[in-house]
C-alpha positions as CSV (number, residue, x, y, z in Angstrom):
1,M,3.8,59.1,71.5
2,Q,4.2,58.1,67.9
3,I,4.4,60.8,65.2
4,N,2.1,60.3,62.2
5,K,4.4,60.1,59.2
6,D,1.8,59.7,56.4
7,I,2.4,62.8,54.2
8,C,-0.8,62.0,52.3
9,K,-2.8,63.0,55.3
10,E,-3.8,66.6,55.0
11,S,-2.9,67.4,58.6
12,V,0.6,65.9,58.2
13,F,1.1,67.6,54.9
14,Q,0.0,70.9,56.5
15,Q,2.6,70.4,59.2
16,V,5.3,69.7,56.6
17,F,4.3,72.8,54.8
18,E,4.5,74.9,57.9
19,L,7.8,73.3,58.9
20,Y,9.7,73.7,55.5
21,A,7.9,76.3,53.3
22,K,9.7,79.4,54.8
23,N,13.2,77.8,54.6
24,L,12.5,76.6,51.1
25,R,11.3,80.1,50.1
26,D,14.3,81.7,51.6
27,F,16.6,79.3,49.8
28,L,14.9,80.0,46.5
29,I,14.9,83.8,47.0
30,Y,18.6,83.5,47.5
31,K,19.0,81.4,44.3
32,F,16.6,83.5,42.1
33,N,17.1,86.9,43.7
34,D,13.4,87.3,43.0
35,K,10.7,86.9,45.7
36,E,7.8,86.2,43.3
37,S,9.6,83.5,41.4
38,A,10.7,81.9,44.6
39,E,7.2,81.8,46.0
40,D,5.9,80.3,42.7
41,I,8.5,77.5,42.9
42,V,7.7,76.8,46.6
43,Q,4.1,76.3,45.5
44,E,5.2,74.0,42.7
45,C,7.4,72.0,45.1
46,F,4.5,71.4,47.5
47,V,2.1,70.5,44.6
48,K,4.7,67.9,43.4
49,L,5.1,66.6,47.0
50,W,1.3,66.2,47.3
51,Q,1.2,64.4,43.9
52,N,3.9,62.0,45.1
53,C,3.1,61.9,48.8
54,S,2.8,58.1,48.9
55,E,6.3,57.7,47.3
56,V,8.2,60.2,49.5
57,D,9.6,58.9,52.8
58,F,8.7,61.3,55.7
59,D,12.3,61.4,56.9
60,K,13.5,62.6,53.5
61,V,10.7,65.1,52.8
62,K,13.0,68.1,53.4
63,S,15.6,66.8,51.0
64,Y,12.9,66.0,48.5
65,L,11.5,69.6,48.6
66,F,14.9,71.2,48.3
67,T,15.9,68.9,45.5
68,V,12.6,69.6,43.6
69,G,13.1,73.3,44.2
70,N,16.7,73.3,43.0
71,N,15.8,71.3,39.9
72,L,13.0,73.7,39.0
73,F,15.4,76.6,39.5
74,I,17.9,74.8,37.2
75,N,15.2,74.2,34.6
76,I,14.2,77.9,34.6
77,K,17.8,79.0,34.3
78,K,18.5,76.6,31.5
79,H,15.4,77.9,29.7
80,E,16.6,81.4,30.1
81,Q,20.0,80.4,28.6
82,V,18.3,78.9,25.6
83,V,16.2,82.1,25.2
84,R,19.4,84.3,25.4
85,K,21.2,82.0,23.0
86,H,18.4,82.3,20.4
87,Q,18.1,86.0,21.0
88,E,21.9,86.4,20.4
89,K,21.7,84.3,17.2
90,Y,18.8,86.4,16.0
91,V,20.6,89.7,16.7
92,M,23.8,88.4,15.1
93,S,21.8,87.5,12.0
94,G,21.2,91.2,11.4
95,K,17.6,91.2,12.6
96,N,17.1,93.7,15.4
97,T,13.8,92.4,16.8
98,I,12.5,89.0,17.8
99,S,9.1,88.3,16.4
100,P,6.4,87.9,18.9
101,E,5.4,84.7,17.2
102,F,8.8,83.2,17.9
103,V,8.7,84.2,21.6
104,L,5.2,82.7,21.9
105,I,6.1,79.4,20.3
106,E,9.2,79.1,22.4
107,E,7.3,79.8,25.6
108,E,4.6,77.3,24.7
109,Y,7.3,74.7,23.9
110,A,9.1,75.3,27.2
111,K,5.9,75.0,29.2
112,K,4.9,71.8,27.4
113,L,8.4,70.4,27.9
114,E,8.4,71.3,31.6
115,L,5.0,69.8,32.0
116,L,6.0,66.6,30.2
117,I,9.2,66.3,32.3
118,G,7.0,66.6,35.4
119,R,4.8,63.7,34.1
120,L,7.7,61.4,33.9
121,P,7.9,58.7,36.7
122,E,10.1,60.0,39.5
123,N,13.0,57.6,38.7
124,Q,13.1,58.6,35.0
125,Q,12.7,62.3,35.8
126,L,15.6,62.2,38.3
127,V,17.9,60.4,35.8
128,F,16.8,62.8,33.0
129,K,17.5,65.9,35.0
130,M,20.8,64.6,36.3
131,S,21.9,63.8,32.8
132,R,20.5,66.6,30.8
133,I,20.5,69.5,33.3
134,E,23.3,68.7,35.7
135,K,25.4,67.2,32.8
136,K,26.4,64.1,34.7
137,K,27.6,61.0,33.0
138,Y,25.6,57.8,33.3
139,K,28.3,56.2,35.5
140,E,28.1,59.2,37.9
141,I,24.4,58.9,38.0
142,A,24.5,55.2,38.7
143,E,27.0,55.6,41.5
144,E,25.0,58.5,43.1
145,L,21.7,56.6,42.9
146,Q,23.3,53.2,43.7
147,I,21.9,51.5,40.6
148,S,23.6,50.0,37.6
149,V,24.6,51.9,34.5
150,K,22.2,49.7,32.5
151,T,19.3,50.8,34.8
152,V,20.3,54.5,34.2
153,E,20.4,53.8,30.4
154,K,17.0,52.2,30.5
155,R,15.4,55.0,32.5
156,M,16.9,57.6,30.2
157,S,15.8,55.7,27.1
158,L,12.2,55.5,28.5
159,A,12.2,59.2,29.4
160,L,13.5,60.3,26.0
161,A,11.0,58.1,24.2
162,F,8.2,59.6,26.3
163,L,9.3,63.1,25.6
164,R,9.9,62.5,21.9
165,N,6.5,60.9,21.5
166,N,4.7,63.7,23.3
167,L,6.6,66.6,21.7
168,E,6.0,65.5,18.1
169,Y,3.4,68.2,17.8
170,F,6.3,70.7,17.7
171,K,8.2,69.2,14.8
């Protein structure tokens, strides 16, 4: 009996969800220490899997889901760091309250940035996250992905150009 490995088929996707959702949720609850955030990220992971189902190898679907989940966790934590840093600067400047306008603008910017990063092609998105979030050098990325440093540079250049062109609205 041959197992159907086409993730784009709803029945196979449902089986993948049933197989990995609980473990992914538990992993993210451990990382976040927050059940609601973990459940939100699990849903985002499976949405991303559905959007990229034709590009994800069935045998690597678990790794894909956990990598996406971990990357989303890292993005959220990085955003929280940025917010804390700005809040600290604001407090250090002698102002005791953060304007609601500032918080709103920052939240909108973070949402737009996260959305745009999600719209990058998978190879550019992976290189961008490894470089900017995981703080890896291009050479490390190239070795890990088994591609040339020039390919890493090209993907990063394309990702940055896309983000720069689509974030102009915030300048």
